C-alpha positions in Angstrom: 45.2 -32.4 -13.3 42.8 -29.4 -13.5 44.2 -26.2 -12.2 42.5 -24.2 -9.5 42.4 -21.3 -11.8 40.2 -23.2 -14.2 38.0 -24.5 -11.3 37.3 -21.2 -9.8 34.5 -20.1 -12.4 32.8 -23.5 -12.0 33.1 -23.2 -8.2 31.7 -19.8 -8.3 28.8 -20.8 -10.3 28.0 -23.6 -7.9 28.2 -21.3 -4.9 25.9 -18.7 -6.5 23.5 -21.5 -7.5 23.3 -22.8 -3.9 22.7 -19.2 -2.7 19.7 -19.0 -5.0 21.2 -16.8 -7.8 19.8 -17.1 -11.3 21.7 -16.4 -14.4 18.8 -14.1 -15.5 18.2 -12.0 -12.5 16.1 -8.9 -13.1 16.1 -5.5 -11.5 13.1 -4.5 -9.4 11.4 -1.0 -9.4 9.2 -1.1 -6.4 6.7 1.9 -6.3 4.8 2.4 -3.1 1.9 4.9 -2.8 0.3 6.2 0.5 -3.6 6.3 1.0 -4.4 5.5 -2.7 -7.8 4.2 -3.4 -8.1 1.7 -6.4 -10.2 4.3 -8.2 -7.9 5.3 -11.0 -9.0 5.7 -14.6 -7.5 2.3 -15.3 -9.7 0.9 -12.5 -12.8 2.2 -14.3 -13.2 5.4 -12.3 -14.3 8.2 -14.7 -13.0 11.7 -14.1 -9.8 10.7 -12.5 -6.7 11.9 -14.5 -4.1 9.1 -14.1 -2.6 8.6 -17.5 0.8 7.3 -16.4 -0.6 4.6 -14.1 -3.1 3.7 -16.9 0.0 3.3 -19.2 1.7 1.1 -16.6 -1.3 -1.1 -16.3 -1.2 -1.5 -20.1 2.3 -2.9 -19.8 1.3 -5.7 -17.3 -1.5 -7.0 -15.1 -3.9 -5.0 -13.1 -5.2 -6.7 -10.0 -8.9 -5.7 -9.5 -9.2 -7.5 -6.1 -6.0 -6.9 -4.0 -6.2 -6.3 -0.3 -3.9 -5.0 2.6 -3.4 -6.9 5.8 -3.9 -3.9 8.1 -5.5 -0.6 7.0 -2.8 1.7 8.4 0.5 2.4 6.8 3.1 1.3 9.4 1.5 -2.0 10.0 0.6 -2.7 6.4 4.1 -2.0 5.3 5.6 -4.1 7.9 3.5 -7.1 6.8 4.1 -6.5 3.1 7.9 -6.0 3.5 8.3 -9.2 5.5 5.7 -11.3 3.8 4.2 -12.0 7.2 0.8 -11.4 8.7 0.2 -9.0 11.6 -0.2 -11.8 14.1 3.5 -12.6 13.4 4.9 -9.1 12.9 3.0 -7.7 16.0 2.8 -4.3 14.1 -0.7 -3.0 14.4 -0.5 0.7 14.3 1.0 3.3 12.1 4.2 4.0 13.9 5.5 0.8 15.4 9.0 0.2 13.7 9.1 -3.2 11.9 12.6 -4.0 12.9 12.2 -3.1 16.5 9.3 -5.5 16.8 11.0 -8.1 14.6 14.7 -8.1 15.0 15.2 -11.5 13.4 12.7 -11.3 10.6 13.9 -11.6 7.0 12.6 -8.6 5.1 12.3 -8.3 1.3 15.2 -5.8 0.9 17.3 -7.8 3.2 16.8 -11.0 1.2 17.6 -9.2 -2.1 20.7 -7.6 -0.5 21.8 -11.1 0.5 21.4 -12.1 -3.1 23.9 -9.5 -4.2 21.4 -6.7 -5.0 22.0 -3.0 -4.5 19.0 -2.2 -2.4 17.9 1.4 -2.2 15.1 3.2 -0.5 14.0 6.7 -1.7 10.8 8.3 -0.1 8.4 6.5 2.2 8.7 2.7 2.1 8.4 1.9 5.9 6.7 4.3 8.1 9.8 4.9 10.3 12.6 6.7 8.4 15.5 4.4 8.9 13.5 1.2 9.6 15.4 -1.9 8.3 18.7 -0.1 7.9 21.4 -1.4 7.8 19.8 -4.9 7.6 17.8 -4.3 4.4 19.3 -1.3 2.6 22.6 -1.0 1.0 22.5 2.8 1.9 20.8 4.9 4.4 17.2 5.5 3.1 16.6 9.0 1.7 13.4 10.7 2.9 12.1 14.2 3.5 13.4 15.4 0.2 11.0 18.2 -0.6 8.5 20.5 1.1 5.1 19.6 2.4 3.8 23.2 2.1 5.2 25.8 -0.4 3.1 28.8 0.4 4.0 31.1 3.3 0.6 30.7 4.7 0.7 26.9 4.7 4.3 26.8 6.3 3.2 29.4 8.9 0.1 27.4 9.8 2.1 24.2 10.0 4.6 25.7 12.3 1.9 27.2 14.6 0.3 23.8 14.7 3.5 22.2 15.9 3.9 24.8 18.5 0.3 24.3 19.7 0.8 20.5 19.8 3.6 20.9 22.2 1.5 22.8 24.7 -2.0 21.3 24.2 -1.3 17.8 22.8 -3.5 18.4 19.7 -2.9 19.6 16.2 0.2 18.3 14.6 -0.1 19.7 11.1 -1.1 22.7 9.0 -4.0 23.0 6.6 -5.4 19.8 5.1 -5.0 21.1 1.5 -2.9 23.5 -0.5 -3.1 24.6 -4.1 0.5 25.3 -4.8 -0.3 27.4 -7.8 2.6 27.9 -10.3 5.2 26.0 -8.3 7.8 23.5 -9.8 6.9 19.8 -9.4 10.1 19.2 -7.4 9.2 21.8 -4.7 6.8 19.3 -3.1 8.2 16.1 -1.7 6.9 13.6 -4.3 8.6 15.6 -7.2 11.8 15.6 -5.2 11.5 11.8 -4.6 11.1 11.3 -8.3 13.9 13.6 -9.2 16.3 11.8 -6.7 15.2 8.3 -7.8 15.8 9.1 -11.5 19.2 10.5 -10.8 20.0 7.3 -8.9 18.5 5.1 -11.6 20.7 6.7 -14.2 23.8 5.9 -12.1 22.6 2.3 -11.8 22.6 1.9 -15.5 26.2 0.8 -15.8 26.3 -1.1 -12.6 27.2 -4.8 -12.7 24.9 -5.5 -9.7 21.2 -5.9 -10.2 19.1 -3.5 -8.1 16.1 -3.3 -5.9 15.0 0.4 -6.1 12.0 1.1 -3.7 10.4 4.5 -4.4 7.8 5.7 -2.0 5.3 8.6 -2.8 3.4 10.2 0.0 0.6 11.6 -2.1 -2.4 11.4 -1.9 -1.8 11.2 1.8 -2.8 14.2 3.8 -2.3 17.2 3.4 -3.8 17.1 0.0 -1.2 19.5 -1.6 -0.2 19.7 -5.3 0.9 22.3 -7.8 -2.0 24.3 -9.3 -2.1 22.6 -12.7 -3.2 19.3 -11.1 -6.1 21.2 -9.2 -7.1 22.7 -12.6 -7.8 19.2 -14.0 -11.0 19.1 -11.9 -14.1 21.1 -11.6 -15.1 21.2 -7.8 -18.7 22.1 -8.7 -19.1 18.7 -10.4 -17.7 16.7 -7.4 -20.4 14.5 -5.9 -20.8 14.4 -2.1 -21.0 10.8 -0.9 -23.9 9.7 1.3 -23.3 10.1 4.9 -25.8 7.6 6.0 -24.4 4.9 8.3 -26.3 2.5 6.2 -24.4 -0.7 7.2 -26.9 -2.0 9.8 -25.5 -3.7 12.8 -21.8 -3.1 11.9 -20.0 -3.5 15.2 -17.0 -1.4 16.0 -16.2 -0.8 12.4 -16.0 2.9 12.0 -13.1 5.3 11.5 -12.8 8.1 14.0 -11.0 10.1 11.4 -8.7 11.5 14.1 -5.9 11.7 11.5 -7.8 14.3 9.6 -8.4 16.2 12.7 -4.7 16.7 13.2 -5.0 19.4 10.5 -5.6 23.0 11.5 -8.6 23.7 9.4 -10.7 20.7 10.5 -12.9 21.2 13.6 -11.8 19.0 16.4 -15.2 18.1 17.7 -17.2 17.8 14.5 -18.7 14.4 13.6 -19.7 15.5 10.0 -18.1 17.8 7.5 -20.4 20.0 5.4 -20.7 19.7 1.6 -18.3 22.6 0.8 -15.5 21.1 3.0 -16.2 17.7 1.7 -15.9 18.8 -2.0 -12.8 20.8 -1.1 -11.1 17.7 0.3 -12.1 15.4 -2.4 -10.9 18.0 -5.0 -7.5 18.1 -3.0 -7.3 14.3 -3.1 -7.9 14.1 -6.8 -5.2 16.8 -7.4 -2.8 14.9 -5.2 -3.5 11.6 -7.1 -2.8 13.2 -10.4 0.4 14.9 -9.1 1.6 11.5 -7.9 0.6 9.9 -11.1 2.8 12.4 -13.1 5.9 11.4 -10.8 5.2 7.7 -11.6 5.3 8.7 -15.3 8.7 10.4 -14.8 10.0 7.2 -13.2 8.8 4.9 -15.9 10.1 7.3 -18.7 13.6 7.3 -17.1 13.5 3.5 -16.9 12.7 3.4 -20.7 15.2 6.0 -21.5 18.1 4.3 -19.7 17.3 1.0 -21.3 16.7 -0.6 -17.9 13.1 -1.5 -18.6 14.0 -4.5 -20.6 15.3 -6.3 -17.6 13.3 -4.7 -14.7 10.2 -6.0 -12.8 7.9 -3.0 -12.0 5.5 -3.2 -9.1 3.1 -0.4 -8.0 1.0 -0.9 -4.9 -1.0 1.1 -2.4 -0.6 0.5 1.3 -4.4 0.6 2.1 -7.5 2.2 1.0 -9.1 5.6 2.1 -12.4 7.0 3.1 -13.3 10.1 1.2 -16.6 11.0 3.0 -18.0 7.5 2.3 -20.7 6.9 5.0 -19.4 10.2 6.5 -16.1 8.7 7.2 -12.5 9.8 6.5 -9.1 8.2 6.6 -8.8 4.4 7.0 -8.5 2.3 10.2 -11.3 -0.2 9.7 -11.7 -3.8 8.3 -14.3 -2.8 5.7 -13.9 -2.8 2.0 -13.1 0.9 1.5 -10.1 0.7 3.8 -8.7 -2.7 2.8 -9.1 -2.7 -1.0 -5.8 -1.4 -2.7 -4.5 -0.9 -6.2 -1.9 -3.4 -7.5 -0.1 -3.4 -10.8 2.7 -5.8 -11.9 4.7 -5.6 -15.1 7.7 -7.8 -16.0 9.7 -8.7 -19.1 8.4 -11.7 -20.9 4.9 -11.6 -19.2 1.6 -10.9 -20.9 0.6 -7.2 -21.1 -2.6 -5.2 -20.9 -4.5 -7.8 -18.8 -6.7 -7.7 -15.7 -7.5 -10.3 -13.1 -10.1 -10.7 -10.4 -8.0 -13.2 -8.4 -8.2 -12.4 -4.7 -4.7 -11.1 -3.8 -3.0 -10.0 -0.7 -0.1 -7.6 -0.2 1.8 -10.4 1.6 2.0 -12.0 -1.9 4.4 -9.4 -3.1 7.5 -10.8 -1.5 7.3 -14.3 -3.1 6.1 -12.9 -6.4 8.9 -10.5 -6.8 11.4 -13.2 -5.9 9.8 -15.5 -8.4 9.8 -12.9 -11.2 13.3 -11.6 -10.7 14.9 -15.0 -10.7 15.7 -15.3 -7.0 14.7 -18.1 -4.6 11.6 -17.6 -2.5 12.3 -17.8 1.3 10.4 -20.4 3.3 7.8 -19.7 5.9 6.3 -16.6 4.0 2.7 -16.3 4.4 1.9 -15.1 0.9 2.0 -16.9 -2.5 3.7 -16.1 -5.8 1.4 -14.5 -8.1 3.3 -15.8 -11.2 0.5 -18.3 -12.1 -2.1 -15.5 -12.1 0.2 -13.3 -14.2 0.4 -16.1 -16.8 -3.3 -16.8 -16.6 -5.5 -14.1 -15.1 -8.5 -16.5 -14.9 -6.8 -19.1 -12.9 -8.7 -20.4 -9.9 -6.9 -18.8 -7.0 -7.5 -18.1 -3.3 -10.8 -18.7 -1.5 -10.3 -15.5 0.6 -8.1 -12.5 1.4 -7.5 -11.5 5.0 -7.5 -8.0 6.6 -7.5 -7.1 10.4 -7.7 -4.2 12.6 -8.0 -3.6 16.3 -10.5 -1.3 18.0 -9.3 0.8 20.9 -6.9 3.4 21.8 -4.5 4.0 19.0 -5.8 1.0 17.1 -4.4 -1.6 19.5 -7.4 -2.2 21.6 -8.9 -5.3 23.3 -11.0 -6.4 20.4 -9.5 -7.7 17.1 -11.4 -7.7 13.9 -10.5 -10.5 11.4 -12.0 -9.9 8.0 -12.1 -12.4 5.1 -13.0 -11.2 1.6 -14.2 -14.0 -0.8 -15.8 -13.8 -4.2 -19.2 -13.1 -2.7 -18.8 -12.1 1.0 -16.9 -10.0 3.5 -17.0 -11.8 6.8 -15.7 -10.1 9.9 -15.5 -11.7 13.4 -14.6 -9.5 16.4 -12.8 -11.5 19.3 -11.3 -10.5 22.6 -7.6 -10.2 22.3 -6.9 -12.2 25.3 -6.4 -15.9 26.4 -10.2 -16.4 25.9 -10.5 -15.2 22.3 -14.2 -14.8 23.0 -16.3 -14.0 20.0 -17.9 -10.6 20.4 -19.7 -10.1 17.2 -20.0 -11.0 13.5 -20.5 -8.8 10.4 -21.4 -10.5 7.1 -21.7 -8.4 3.9 -23.2 -10.0 0.8 -21.8 -8.4 -2.3 -24.5 -10.2 -4.4 -27.2 -8.6 -2.3 -27.4 -5.3 -0.3 -23.8 -4.7 0.4 -24.6 -2.0 2.8 -26.2 -4.2 5.3 -25.0 -6.8 7.8 -26.8 -10.1 7.0 -25.0 -12.3 9.6 -28.4 -13.0 11.3 -30.2 -14.1 8.1 -30.5 -17.9 8.1 -30.0 -18.0 4.4 -26.3 -17.5 4.9 -25.9 -20.0 7.7 -23.9 -22.5 5.6 -21.7 -19.6 4.3 -21.0 -18.3 7.9 -19.7 -21.8 9.0 -17.3 -22.0 6.0 -16.1 -18.4 6.5 -15.5 -19.0 10.2 -13.3 -21.9 9.2 -11.3 -19.6 6.8 -10.9 -17.0 9.5 -9.1 -19.5 11.6 -6.5 -19.7 8.9 -5.8 -15.9 9.1 -2.3 -16.4 10.6 -0.9 -18.1 7.5 -1.4 -18.4 3.8 -4.5 -20.0 2.0 -3.3 -22.2 -0.7 -5.2 -21.9 -4.0 -7.9 -24.5 -4.6 
């Protein structure tokens, strides 16, 4: 007769197997970046100083064509963290809490927590501070760890803006930029986030539990603030001012009002165009903020190597959406167009090929199943994305037909007309429909990236067959498109 004592290890193994545990479960370092354009040095953008993200790309796979589901932080993150498209999450703007709208949704950290992971959130992961706690996080998320402004002038202007907002309803922030001069990295928020995450990482070294460590950097989000040494990397006189021409003929609804930028005290409220000097100043600040954030990523990866955790940790770096930097005279995000929807994505994991790139069309909803697959955990059912493991093993594999993005037009981005955009190898197709029981088609935009990609060619009969196929793809925007 077999004793209960001898049976327990086997029973435990069976129970863990049924729960989806793997004997080789990997840790996850999940790095989120706010408002980051895929215009880093590793993406071929000359003049951008991003050595640490470049080095991370050399450790894994860089995705050249990754797209967010909604070009605003709160909604994009709600979709990514649940693996569900916005029609299901019903999160469309920047501030709607994911958990409030989806009390029964299974989030990524919630799933990993259920698998026995220590799930930690440091910095900005969701838009709302405590979103998904306690469901998803083992501990209360840590946020607001450093300063937004370090100069007396910046802090005074920010305080004045907050007081003004209470009485007038406008202006919620101080200056749009700040050169912090000879200030320590950790005075600003992202440095403090990196410092806190590294300290926590070191404590996790001896833990018997695997971890899911989410680290969210706020830069290069406004205000474009960074220590002086990062400003010194760039010569403002050499910064080119983008064309302000609204060259996309017949592009309906699809323009950012850049109201977010106008929250800052040094931006004219009623202006429709910034002059060359202010444009260069803002681009300079954005580049400095990118390089500052890049240095914090470098600190994280160095700590992962120093602790020996790198050998069993999946690393993912992603941007929540793109960003206009004067392109077509626009600023911020909030559209369905390529500039706002295109995001950086890099994945590195033990045992996978290194220093490779892929043009596979990818969506941020793919991250949930991908991270499960790579870390040795089962993939929940009903997710809208696909595991990217086949792409990581073969960057040239034939993959999706299209990647979806959506955005409303109207007050606070939740208006009566919904734009559903499909990016394929050749086209970006966007249809605008009434968000009511009729679903009436209001307009169509078609951009041909093999032709003049600054012009709407939907009316050109040459593209009639393509329009029909793209319209069928758009109907699938509520679920995943399986690879062909």
